N, C-alpha and C positions, 0 to 999 in steps of 0.2 A: 407570180401569183399578176395577177395588171395592173391596175390604176386603172379606176372609173372617167371616163368623160369628164373637163369639164363643165362646170353646167355655164347651160346659156346667161348672158348677164340679160339682166329683171331690163325693159326698155327703160333708158332713164331720158327727162328731157332738155337731158346736154350735147352737147355734139365737138367732139376735138375736131383739130383744125382738117383732119383727115375728112372726117365725117361730114361733115361743114363746107368741103367742098365738093364733093359726090352728091347727100343732101341742094345745093344750087344750082349742082355743076360744073360748073364752072373752078379753076385752077386757084392753085395758092399767088400767084400776086392778083388777081381779080380783089381773092379773101381782102387781102392786105389792102387795096383802092378799096373797097364796098365798108372796110373800117373807117378809113387816113375820111372819105366823104364822110363818115356817119351814120351814110345807109344804117349798115347790120355793128351793134358795140357789141366786146367785147363782152366774159366775165370770168372770173381765174379764182376756182375756190382755192386751188391749188401753185405757192407763187408756184413760175415758171411755163404751168401747162394751159395754154388759152383754150377757150369752151366758151361756148355757144346754146346760149337757152330755145329750140325749135323754136316754140313758138313764138321768137323771134325772128326767129329767117322765117316763120309762116306769115308773118303780117309783113315783111319782106317783100317776100312776094306776091302776094294780094296785093299790098301800093302800088308794085307794077302791070298788075294787068289792068286797069283802070284804064 
């Protein structure tokens, strides 16, 4: 019997570190620098797992366009 493929996840407003890198088109080191300089703020809904709100990333992108 063949298993059904996993369902596609719903669009989450939370991005993990890898998704954040892809969204901002930068590497992990750059993300860490942006956090250190407080340009973006991580949230940790699960301890040990850093996530970012998409809306915060969008605000950062829009602030850099000016």
